PDB file of N, CA, C and O in Angstrom, chain B, residues numbered from 101:
ATOM      1  N   MET B 101      -0.149  -7.907 -12.991  1.00  0.00           N
ATOM      2  CA  MET B 101      -0.985  -7.365 -11.956  1.00  0.00           C
ATOM      3  C   MET B 101      -2.262  -6.815 -12.563  1.00  0.00           C
ATOM      4  O   MET B 101      -2.272  -6.273 -13.669  1.00  0.00           O
ATOM      5  N   GLN B 102      -3.313  -6.967 -11.823  1.00  0.00           N
ATOM      6  CA  GLN B 102      -4.609  -6.569 -12.316  1.00  0.00           C
ATOM      7  C   GLN B 102      -5.157  -5.425 -11.486  1.00  0.00           C
ATOM      8  O   GLN B 102      -5.101  -5.456 -10.257  1.00  0.00           O
ATOM      9  N   ARG B 103      -5.688  -4.413 -12.162  1.00  0.00           N
ATOM     10  CA  ARG B 103      -6.311  -3.307 -11.440  1.00  0.00           C
ATOM     11  C   ARG B 103      -7.618  -3.752 -10.841  1.00  0.00           C
ATOM     12  O   ARG B 103      -8.349  -4.541 -11.440  1.00  0.00           O
ATOM     13  N   ARG B 104      -7.911  -3.259  -9.679  1.00  0.00           N
ATOM     14  CA  ARG B 104      -9.153  -3.611  -8.978  1.00  0.00           C
ATOM     15  C   ARG B 104      -9.909  -2.333  -8.627  1.00  0.00           C
ATOM     16  O   ARG B 104      -9.339  -1.242  -8.600  1.00  0.00           O
ATOM     17  N   ARG B 105     -11.179  -2.490  -8.363  1.00  0.00           N
ATOM     18  CA  ARG B 105     -11.963  -1.366  -7.865  1.00  0.00           C
ATOM     19  C   ARG B 105     -11.789  -1.290  -6.360  1.00  0.00           C
ATOM     20  O   ARG B 105     -11.926  -2.286  -5.649  1.00  0.00           O
ATOM     21  N   CYS B 106     -11.490  -0.116  -5.899  1.00  0.00           N
ATOM     22  CA  CYS B 106     -11.337   0.139  -4.474  1.00  0.00           C
ATOM     23  C   CYS B 106     -12.709   0.460  -3.890  1.00  0.00           C
ATOM     24  O   CYS B 106     -13.503   1.144  -4.535  1.00  0.00           O
ATOM     25  N   PRO B 107     -13.003  -0.018  -2.684  1.00  0.00           N
ATOM     26  CA  PRO B 107     -14.318   0.257  -2.095  1.00  0.00           C
ATOM     27  C   PRO B 107     -14.534   1.725  -1.742  1.00  0.00           C
ATOM     28  O   PRO B 107     -15.678   2.163  -1.622  1.00  0.00           O
ATOM     29  N   ALA B 108     -13.464   2.489  -1.574  1.00  0.00           N
ATOM     30  CA  ALA B 108     -13.594   3.894  -1.267  1.00  0.00           C
ATOM     31  C   ALA B 108     -13.848   4.660  -2.546  1.00  0.00           C
ATOM     32  O   ALA B 108     -13.468   4.210  -3.626  1.00  0.00           O
ATOM     33  N   LYS B 109     -14.490   5.818  -2.438  1.00  0.00           N
ATOM     34  CA  LYS B 109     -14.789   6.627  -3.613  1.00  0.00           C
ATOM     35  C   LYS B 109     -13.637   7.595  -3.845  1.00  0.00           C
ATOM     36  O   LYS B 109     -13.593   8.680  -3.266  1.00  0.00           O
ATOM     37  N   ILE B 110     -12.704   7.181  -4.705  1.00  0.00           N
ATOM     38  CA  ILE B 110     -11.561   8.002  -5.063  1.00  0.00           C
ATOM     39  C   ILE B 110     -11.299   7.863  -6.555  1.00  0.00           C
ATOM     40  O   ILE B 110     -11.698   6.873  -7.168  1.00  0.00           O
ATOM     41  N   ARG B 111     -10.628   8.857  -7.143  1.00  0.00           N
ATOM     42  CA  ARG B 111     -10.298   8.783  -8.561  1.00  0.00           C
ATOM     43  C   ARG B 111      -8.802   8.608  -8.709  1.00  0.00           C
ATOM     44  O   ARG B 111      -8.029   9.557  -8.581  1.00  0.00           O
ATOM     45  N   VAL B 112      -8.418   7.395  -8.977  1.00  0.00           N
ATOM     46  CA  VAL B 112      -7.024   7.061  -9.240  1.00  0.00           C
ATOM     47  C   VAL B 112      -7.021   5.794 -10.101  1.00  0.00           C
ATOM     48  O   VAL B 112      -7.912   4.954  -9.970  1.00  0.00           O
ATOM     49  N   ARG B 113      -6.049   5.657 -10.959  1.00  0.00           N
ATOM     50  CA  ARG B 113      -6.041   4.518 -11.878  1.00  0.00           C
ATOM     51  C   ARG B 113      -5.377   3.274 -11.314  1.00  0.00           C
ATOM     52  O   ARG B 113      -5.782   2.158 -11.640  1.00  0.00           O
ATOM     53  N   ASN B 114      -4.379   3.443 -10.485  1.00  0.00           N
ATOM     54  CA  ASN B 114      -3.583   2.313 -10.027  1.00  0.00           C
ATOM     55  C   ASN B 114      -3.986   1.867  -8.628  1.00  0.00           C
ATOM     56  O   ASN B 114      -3.428   2.323  -7.630  1.00  0.00           O
ATOM     57  N   ILE B 115      -4.954   0.976  -8.574  1.00  0.00           N
ATOM     58  CA  ILE B 115      -5.433   0.440  -7.303  1.00  0.00           C
ATOM     59  C   ILE B 115      -5.110  -1.053  -7.319  1.00  0.00           C
ATOM     60  O   ILE B 115      -5.606  -1.794  -8.168  1.00  0.00           O
ATOM     61  N   LEU B 116      -4.278  -1.485  -6.377  1.00  0.00           N
ATOM     62  CA  LEU B 116      -3.814  -2.878  -6.347  1.00  0.00           C
ATOM     63  C   LEU B 116      -4.291  -3.551  -5.057  1.00  0.00           C
ATOM     64  O   LEU B 116      -3.963  -3.113  -3.954  1.00  0.00           O
ATOM     65  N   LYS B 117      -5.059  -4.609  -5.214  1.00  0.00           N
ATOM     66  CA  LYS B 117      -5.609  -5.335  -4.074  1.00  0.00           C
ATOM     67  C   LYS B 117      -4.636  -6.419  -3.621  1.00  0.00           C
ATOM     68  O   LYS B 117      -4.088  -7.151  -4.445  1.00  0.00           O
ATOM     69  N   GLY B 118      -4.424  -6.517  -2.308  1.00  0.00           N
ATOM     70  CA  GLY B 118      -3.527  -7.542  -1.803  1.00  0.00           C
ATOM     71  C   GLY B 118      -3.748  -7.780  -0.313  1.00  0.00           C
ATOM     72  O   GLY B 118      -4.796  -7.446   0.240  1.00  0.00           O
ATOM     73  N   HIS B 119      -2.731  -8.368   0.322  1.00  0.00           N
ATOM     74  CA  HIS B 119      -2.784  -8.667   1.746  1.00  0.00           C
ATOM     75  C   HIS B 119      -1.510  -8.132   2.422  1.00  0.00           C
ATOM     76  O   HIS B 119      -0.410  -8.214   1.875  1.00  0.00           O
ATOM     77  N   ILE B 120      -1.697  -7.596   3.596  1.00  0.00           N
ATOM     78  CA  ILE B 120      -0.574  -7.045   4.355  1.00  0.00           C
ATOM     79  C   ILE B 120       0.319  -8.179   4.848  1.00  0.00           C
ATOM     80  O   ILE B 120      -0.151  -9.107   5.505  1.00  0.00           O
ATOM     81  N   VAL B 121       1.609  -8.098   4.526  1.00  0.00           N
ATOM     82  CA  VAL B 121       2.562  -9.130   4.971  1.00  0.00           C
ATOM     83  C   VAL B 121       3.442  -8.645   6.108  1.00  0.00           C
ATOM     84  O   VAL B 121       4.034  -9.450   6.826  1.00  0.00           O
ATOM     85  N   GLU B 122       3.530  -7.322   6.275  1.00  0.00           N
ATOM     86  CA  GLU B 122       4.385  -6.802   7.348  1.00  0.00           C
ATOM     87  C   GLU B 122       4.059  -5.331   7.585  1.00  0.00           C
ATOM     88  O   GLU B 122       3.760  -4.582   6.655  1.00  0.00           O
ATOM     89  N   ILE B 123       4.126  -4.941   8.852  1.00  0.00           N
ATOM     90  CA  ILE B 123       4.027  -3.520   9.239  1.00  0.00           C
ATOM     91  C   ILE B 123       5.194  -3.236  10.178  1.00  0.00           C
ATOM     92  O   ILE B 123       5.324  -3.852  11.236  1.00  0.00           O
ATOM     93  N   VAL B 124       6.030  -2.300   9.774  1.00  0.00           N
ATOM     94  CA  VAL B 124       7.184  -1.916  10.592  1.00  0.00           C
ATOM     95  C   VAL B 124       6.936  -0.483  11.065  1.00  0.00           C
ATOM     96  O   VAL B 124       6.949   0.463  10.277  1.00  0.00           O
ATOM     97  N   LYS B 125       6.708  -0.351  12.391  1.00  0.00           N
ATOM     98  CA  LYS B 125       6.400   0.958  12.960  1.00  0.00           C
ATOM     99  C   LYS B 125       7.676   1.660  13.401  1.00  0.00           C
ATOM    100  O   LYS B 125       8.544   1.068  14.042  1.00  0.00           O
ATOM    101  N   GLY B 126       7.767   2.948  13.040  1.00  0.00           N
ATOM    102  CA  GLY B 126       8.845   3.815  13.503  1.00  0.00           C
ATOM    103  C   GLY B 126       8.281   4.783  14.528  1.00  0.00           C
ATOM    104  O   GLY B 126       7.198   4.559  15.069  1.00  0.00           O
ATOM    105  N   ALA B 127       9.000   5.840  14.793  1.00  0.00           N
ATOM    106  CA  ALA B 127       8.584   6.832  15.787  1.00  0.00           C
ATOM    107  C   ALA B 127       7.267   7.513  15.378  1.00  0.00           C
ATOM    108  O   ALA B 127       6.392   7.721  16.218  1.00  0.00           O
ATOM    109  N   THR B 128       7.128   7.858  14.100  1.00  0.00           N
ATOM    110  CA  THR B 128       5.922   8.538  13.613  1.00  0.00           C
ATOM    111  C   THR B 128       5.337   7.895  12.358  1.00  0.00           C
ATOM    112  O   THR B 128       4.164   8.098  12.047  1.00  0.00           O
ATOM    113  N   THR B 129       6.150   7.122  11.638  1.00  0.00           N
ATOM    114  CA  THR B 129       5.759   6.580  10.345  1.00  0.00           C
ATOM    115  C   THR B 129       5.889   5.054  10.341  1.00  0.00           C
ATOM    116  O   THR B 129       6.815   4.499  10.932  1.00  0.00           O
ATOM    117  N   SER B 130       4.959   4.394   9.673  1.00  0.00           N
ATOM    118  CA  SER B 130       4.997   2.947   9.506  1.00  0.00           C
ATOM    119  C   SER B 130       5.243   2.608   8.053  1.00  0.00           C
ATOM    120  O   SER B 130       4.803   3.331   7.159  1.00  0.00           O
ATOM    121  N   HIS B 131       5.952   1.501   7.807  1.00  0.00           N
ATOM    122  CA  HIS B 131       6.109   0.951   6.472  1.00  0.00           C
ATOM    123  C   HIS B 131       5.199  -0.269   6.388  1.00  0.00           C
ATOM    124  O   HIS B 131       5.386  -1.252   7.103  1.00  0.00           O
ATOM    125  N   VAL B 132       4.229  -0.187   5.517  1.00  0.00           N
ATOM    126  CA  VAL B 132       3.240  -1.253   5.343  1.00  0.00           C
ATOM    127  C   VAL B 132       3.566  -1.965   4.042  1.00  0.00           C
ATOM    128  O   VAL B 132       3.558  -1.353   2.973  1.00  0.00           O
ATOM    129  N   ARG B 133       3.856  -3.275   4.133  1.00  0.00           N
ATOM    130  CA  ARG B 133       4.194  -4.081   2.958  1.00  0.00           C
ATOM    131  C   ARG B 133       2.969  -4.907   2.573  1.00  0.00           C
ATOM    132  O   ARG B 133       2.417  -5.651   3.384  1.00  0.00           O
ATOM    133  N   ILE B 134       2.551  -4.753   1.284  1.00  0.00           N
ATOM    134  CA  ILE B 134       1.368  -5.427   0.783  1.00  0.00           C
ATOM    135  C   ILE B 134       1.753  -6.354  -0.363  1.00  0.00           C
ATOM    136  O   ILE B 134       2.362  -5.918  -1.340  1.00  0.00           O
ATOM    137  N   ASP B 135       1.398  -7.630  -0.246  1.00  0.00           N
ATOM    138  CA  ASP B 135       1.641  -8.621  -1.291  1.00  0.00           C
ATOM    139  C   ASP B 135       0.538  -8.516  -2.330  1.00  0.00           C
ATOM    140  O   ASP B 135      -0.641  -8.703  -2.028  1.00  0.00           O
ATOM    141  N   ILE B 136       0.938  -8.213  -3.559  1.00  0.00           N
ATOM    142  CA  ILE B 136      -0.014  -8.078  -4.656  1.00  0.00           C
ATOM    143  C   ILE B 136       0.283  -9.237  -5.638  1.00  0.00           C
ATOM    144  O   ILE B 136       0.995  -9.042  -6.622  1.00  0.00           O
ATOM    145  N   GLY B 137      -0.240 -10.386  -5.381  1.00  0.00           N
ATOM    146  CA  GLY B 137      -0.053 -11.509  -6.279  1.00  0.00           C
ATOM    147  C   GLY B 137       1.401 -11.936  -6.470  1.00  0.00           C
ATOM    148  O   GLY B 137       1.792 -12.300  -7.579  1.00  0.00           O
ATOM    149  N   GLY B 138       2.195 -11.899  -5.423  1.00  0.00           N
ATOM    150  CA  GLY B 138       3.586 -12.322  -5.501  1.00  0.00           C
ATOM    151  C   GLY B 138       4.571 -11.171  -5.550  1.00  0.00           C
ATOM    152  O   GLY B 138       5.750 -11.371  -5.258  1.00  0.00           O
ATOM    153  N   SER B 139       4.137  -9.991  -5.904  1.00  0.00           N
ATOM    154  CA  SER B 139       4.981  -8.792  -5.841  1.00  0.00           C
ATOM    155  C   SER B 139       4.592  -8.027  -4.590  1.00  0.00           C
ATOM    156  O   SER B 139       3.419  -7.980  -4.219  1.00  0.00           O
ATOM    157  N   VAL B 140       5.594  -7.422  -3.932  1.00  0.00           N
ATOM    158  CA  VAL B 140       5.324  -6.694  -2.706  1.00  0.00           C
ATOM    159  C   VAL B 140       5.570  -5.200  -2.931  1.00  0.00           C
ATOM    160  O   VAL B 140       6.614  -4.801  -3.448  1.00  0.00           O
ATOM    161  N   VAL B 141       4.597  -4.390  -2.537  1.00  0.00           N
ATOM    162  CA  VAL B 141       4.758  -2.938  -2.572  1.00  0.00           C
ATOM    163  C   VAL B 141       4.801  -2.445  -1.129  1.00  0.00           C
ATOM    164  O   VAL B 141       4.182  -3.035  -0.244  1.00  0.00           O
ATOM    165  N   THR B 142       5.533  -1.364  -0.900  1.00  0.00           N
ATOM    166  CA  THR B 142       5.659  -0.804   0.431  1.00  0.00           C
ATOM    167  C   THR B 142       5.123   0.622   0.432  1.00  0.00           C
ATOM    168  O   THR B 142       5.462   1.430  -0.432  1.00  0.00           O
ATOM    169  N   ALA B 143       4.284   0.912   1.415  1.00  0.00           N
ATOM    170  CA  ALA B 143       3.734   2.247   1.593  1.00  0.00           C
ATOM    171  C   ALA B 143       4.256   2.813   2.913  1.00  0.00           C
ATOM    172  O   ALA B 143       4.347   2.101   3.913  1.00  0.00           O
ATOM    173  N   SER B 144       4.591   4.086   2.902  1.00  0.00           N
ATOM    174  CA  SER B 144       4.983   4.788   4.125  1.00  0.00           C
ATOM    175  C   SER B 144       3.811   5.659   4.533  1.00  0.00           C
ATOM    176  O   SER B 144       3.464   6.607   3.828  1.00  0.00           O
ATOM    177  N   ILE B 145       3.198   5.344   5.668  1.00  0.00           N
ATOM    178  CA  ILE B 145       2.063   6.114   6.164  1.00  0.00           C
ATOM    179  C   ILE B 145       2.263   6.375   7.642  1.00  0.00           C
ATOM    180  O   ILE B 145       3.099   5.735   8.279  1.00  0.00           O
ATOM    181  N   THR B 146       1.504   7.312   8.195  1.00  0.00           N
ATOM    182  CA  THR B 146       1.655   7.639   9.603  1.00  0.00           C
ATOM    183  C   THR B 146       1.166   6.500  10.490  1.00  0.00           C
ATOM    184  O   THR B 146       0.314   5.708  10.086  1.00  0.00           O
ATOM    185  N   ASN B 147       1.699   6.425  11.675  1.00  0.00           N
ATOM    186  CA  ASN B 147       1.247   5.434  12.660  1.00  0.00           C
ATOM    187  C   ASN B 147      -0.240   5.665  12.977  1.00  0.00           C
ATOM    188  O   ASN B 147      -0.988   4.715  13.210  1.00  0.00           O
ATOM    189  N   GLU B 148      -0.648   6.926  12.982  1.00  0.00           N
ATOM    190  CA  GLU B 148      -2.053   7.255  13.237  1.00  0.00           C
ATOM    191  C   GLU B 148      -2.966   6.653  12.152  1.00  0.00           C
ATOM    192  O   GLU B 148      -4.058   6.168  12.450  1.00  0.00           O
ATOM    193  N   ALA B 149      -2.499   6.690  10.887  1.00  0.00           N
ATOM    194  CA  ALA B 149      -3.286   6.115   9.802  1.00  0.00           C
ATOM    195  C   ALA B 149      -3.396   4.595   9.942  1.00  0.00           C
ATOM    196  O   ALA B 149      -4.447   4.017   9.662  1.00  0.00           O
ATOM    197  N   VAL B 150      -2.316   3.956  10.372  1.00  0.00           N
ATOM    198  CA  VAL B 150      -2.340   2.503  10.603  1.00  0.00           C
ATOM    199  C   VAL B 150      -3.398   2.157  11.646  1.00  0.00           C
ATOM    200  O   VAL B 150      -4.170   1.214  11.472  1.00  0.00           O
ATOM    201  N   ALA B 151      -3.425   2.922  12.723  1.00  0.00           N
ATOM    202  CA  ALA B 151      -4.404   2.683  13.789  1.00  0.00           C
ATOM    203  C   ALA B 151      -5.824   2.996  13.310  1.00  0.00           C
ATOM    204  O   ALA B 151      -6.739   2.211  13.557  1.00  0.00           O
ATOM    205  N   ASP B 152      -6.021   4.124  12.632  1.00  0.00           N
ATOM    206  CA  ASP B 152      -7.358   4.503  12.167  1.00  0.00           C
ATOM    207  C   ASP B 152      -7.936   3.478  11.182  1.00  0.00           C
ATOM    208  O   ASP B 152      -9.136   3.207  11.202  1.00  0.00           O
ATOM    209  N   LEU B 153      -7.083   2.911  10.323  1.00  0.00           N
ATOM    210  CA  LEU B 153      -7.544   1.940   9.344  1.00  0.00           C
ATOM    211  C   LEU B 153      -7.615   0.518   9.900  1.00  0.00           C
ATOM    212  O   LEU B 153      -8.142  -0.382   9.247  1.00  0.00           O
ATOM    213  N   GLY B 154      -7.081   0.319  11.113  1.00  0.00           N
ATOM    214  CA  GLY B 154      -7.100  -1.000  11.733  1.00  0.00           C
ATOM    215  C   GLY B 154      -6.233  -1.994  10.981  1.00  0.00           C
ATOM    216  O   GLY B 154      -6.575  -3.173  10.893  1.00  0.00           O
ATOM    217  N   LEU B 155      -5.107  -1.528  10.434  1.00  0.00           N
ATOM    218  CA  LEU B 155      -4.256  -2.391   9.635  1.00  0.00           C
ATOM    219  C   LEU B 155      -3.511  -3.393  10.510  1.00  0.00           C
ATOM    220  O   LEU B 155      -3.048  -3.061  11.601  1.00  0.00           O
ATOM    221  N   GLU B 156      -3.405  -4.617  10.017  1.00  0.00           N
ATOM    222  CA  GLU B 156      -2.644  -5.645  10.706  1.00  0.00           C
ATOM    223  C   GLU B 156      -2.246  -6.715   9.697  1.00  0.00           C
ATOM    224  O   GLU B 156      -2.883  -6.867   8.655  1.00  0.00           O
ATOM    225  N   LYS B 157      -1.192  -7.450  10.017  1.00  0.00           N
ATOM    226  CA  LYS B 157      -0.679  -8.494   9.145  1.00  0.00           C
ATOM    227  C   LYS B 157      -1.775  -9.486   8.791  1.00  0.00           C
ATOM    228  O   LYS B 157      -2.534  -9.925   9.655  1.00  0.00           O
ATOM    229  N   GLY B 158      -1.852  -9.837   7.506  1.00  0.00           N
ATOM    230  CA  GLY B 158      -2.840 -10.803   7.028  1.00  0.00           C
ATOM    231  C   GLY B 158      -4.130 -10.176   6.544  1.00  0.00           C
ATOM    232  O   GLY B 158      -4.921 -10.833   5.866  1.00  0.00           O
ATOM    233  N   LYS B 159      -4.356  -8.913   6.881  1.00  0.00           N
ATOM    234  CA  LYS B 159      -5.601  -8.256   6.496  1.00  0.00           C
ATOM    235  C   LYS B 159      -5.532  -7.806   5.047  1.00  0.00           C
ATOM    236  O   LYS B 159      -4.470  -7.418   4.561  1.00  0.00           O
ATOM    237  N   GLN B 160      -6.665  -7.857   4.357  1.00  0.00           N
ATOM    238  CA  GLN B 160      -6.748  -7.376   2.981  1.00  0.00           C
ATOM    239  C   GLN B 160      -6.623  -5.864   2.965  1.00  0.00           C
ATOM    240  O   GLN B 160      -7.174  -5.178   3.826  1.00  0.00           O
ATOM    241  N   ALA B 161      -5.893  -5.347   1.977  1.00  0.00           N
ATOM    242  CA  ALA B 161      -5.723  -3.901   1.851  1.00  0.00           C
ATOM    243  C   ALA B 161      -5.505  -3.550   0.383  1.00  0.00           C
ATOM    244  O   ALA B 161      -5.258  -4.427  -0.444  1.00  0.00           O
ATOM    245  N   TYR B 162      -5.596  -2.288   0.076  1.00  0.00           N
ATOM    246  CA  TYR B 162      -5.362  -1.795  -1.271  1.00  0.00           C
ATOM    247  C   TYR B 162      -4.156  -0.875  -1.274  1.00  0.00           C
ATOM    248  O   TYR B 162      -4.022  -0.011  -0.407  1.00  0.00           O
ATOM    249  N   ALA B 163      -3.294  -1.060  -2.234  1.00  0.00           N
ATOM    250  CA  ALA B 163      -2.208  -0.115  -2.491  1.00  0.00           C
ATOM    251  C   ALA B 163      -2.720   0.831  -3.567  1.00  0.00           C
ATOM    252  O   ALA B 163      -2.984   0.424  -4.698  1.00  0.00           O
ATOM    253  N   VAL B 164      -2.854   2.080  -3.204  1.00  0.00           N
ATOM    254  CA  VAL B 164      -3.368   3.094  -4.124  1.00  0.00           C
ATOM    255  C   VAL B 164      -2.178   3.934  -4.551  1.00  0.00           C
ATOM    256  O   VAL B 164      -1.626   4.689  -3.750  1.00  0.00           O
ATOM    257  N   VAL B 165      -1.778   3.807  -5.817  1.00  0.00           N
ATOM    258  CA  VAL B 165      -0.557   4.445  -6.319  1.00  0.00           C
ATOM    259  C   VAL B 165      -0.926   5.714  -7.078  1.00  0.00           C
ATOM    260  O   VAL B 165      -1.636   5.671  -8.082  1.00  0.00           O
ATOM    261  N   LYS B 166      -0.437   6.831  -6.585  1.00  0.00           N
ATOM    262  CA  LYS B 166      -0.653   8.124  -7.245  1.00  0.00           C
ATOM    263  C   LYS B 166       0.710   8.800  -7.331  1.00  0.00           C
ATOM    264  O   LYS B 166       1.180   9.390  -6.358  1.00  0.00           O
ATOM    265  N   ALA B 167       1.334   8.714  -8.486  1.00  0.00           N
ATOM    266  CA  ALA B 167       2.690   9.238  -8.647  1.00  0.00           C
ATOM    267  C   ALA B 167       2.720  10.384  -9.654  1.00  0.00           C
ATOM    268  O   ALA B 167       2.015  10.366 -10.663  1.00  0.00           O
ATOM    269  N   LEU B 168       3.538  11.363  -9.359  1.00  0.00           N
ATOM    270  CA  LEU B 168       3.721  12.458 -10.317  1.00  0.00           C
ATOM    271  C   LEU B 168       4.683  12.068 -11.410  1.00  0.00           C
ATOM    272  O   LEU B 168       4.547  12.518 -12.547  1.00  0.00           O
ATOM    273  N   ASP B 169       5.655  11.237 -11.083  1.00  0.00           N
ATOM    274  CA  ASP B 169       6.580  10.761 -12.086  1.00  0.00           C
ATOM    275  C   ASP B 169       7.211   9.453 -11.630  1.00  0.00           C
ATOM    276  O   ASP B 169       7.207   9.124 -10.444  1.00  0.00           O
ATOM    277  N   VAL B 170       7.747   8.721 -12.583  1.00  0.00           N
ATOM    278  CA  VAL B 170       8.417   7.474 -12.312  1.00  0.00           C
ATOM    279  C   VAL B 170       9.795   7.572 -12.941  1.00  0.00           C
ATOM    280  O   VAL B 170       9.911   7.941 -14.109  1.00  0.00           O
ATOM    281  N   MET B 171      10.839   7.250 -12.194  1.00  0.00           N
ATOM    282  CA  MET B 171      12.193   7.304 -12.710  1.00  0.00           C
ATOM    283  C   MET B 171      12.661   5.898 -13.091  1.00  0.00           C
ATOM    284  O   MET B 171      12.236   4.910 -12.492  1.00  0.00           O
ATOM    285  N   VAL B 172      13.533   5.819 -14.084  1.00  0.00           N
ATOM    286  CA  VAL B 172      14.071   4.551 -14.528  1.00  0.00           C
ATOM    287  C   VAL B 172      15.593   4.659 -14.496  1.00  0.00           C
ATOM    288  O   VAL B 172      16.165   5.669 -14.907  1.00  0.00           O
ATOM    289  N   GLY B 173      16.232   3.610 -14.006  1.00  0.00           N
ATOM    290  CA  GLY B 173      17.712   3.581 -13.960  1.00  0.00           C
ATOM    291  C   GLY B 173      18.212   2.238 -14.490  1.00  0.00           C
ATOM    292  O   GLY B 173      17.475   1.255 -14.559  1.00  0.00           O
ATOM    293  N   ILE B 174      19.470   2.237 -14.855  1.00  0.00           N
ATOM    294  CA  ILE B 174      20.112   1.005 -15.311  1.00  0.00           C
ATOM    295  C   ILE B 174      21.483   0.891 -14.655  1.00  0.00           C
ATOM    296  O   ILE B 174      22.028   1.875 -14.153  1.00  0.00           O
ATOM    297  N   ASP B 175      22.041  -0.336 -14.665  1.00  0.00           N
ATOM    298  CA  ASP B 175      23.395  -0.563 -14.148  1.00  0.00           C
ATOM    299  C   ASP B 175      24.416  -0.221 -15.192  1.00  0.00           C
ATOM    300  O   ASP B 175      25.616  -0.346 -14.947  1.00  0.00           O
TER     301      ASP B 175
END
């Protein structure tokens, strides 16, 4: 995966450009699935954010990853 520059002015290192493959809306939260070159990441955002950003299947979007920690597990 290759890091991309996001058009918004934000400071974060992990910006992944892709296309929305699915949006599953719940009562208050939507799960937005973004295909990043064959890998899919899922973001949980409010339904209001989906509407404000005009998100829809097939549209280009950025997954902006800002994590405090990453856990690793094994079988």
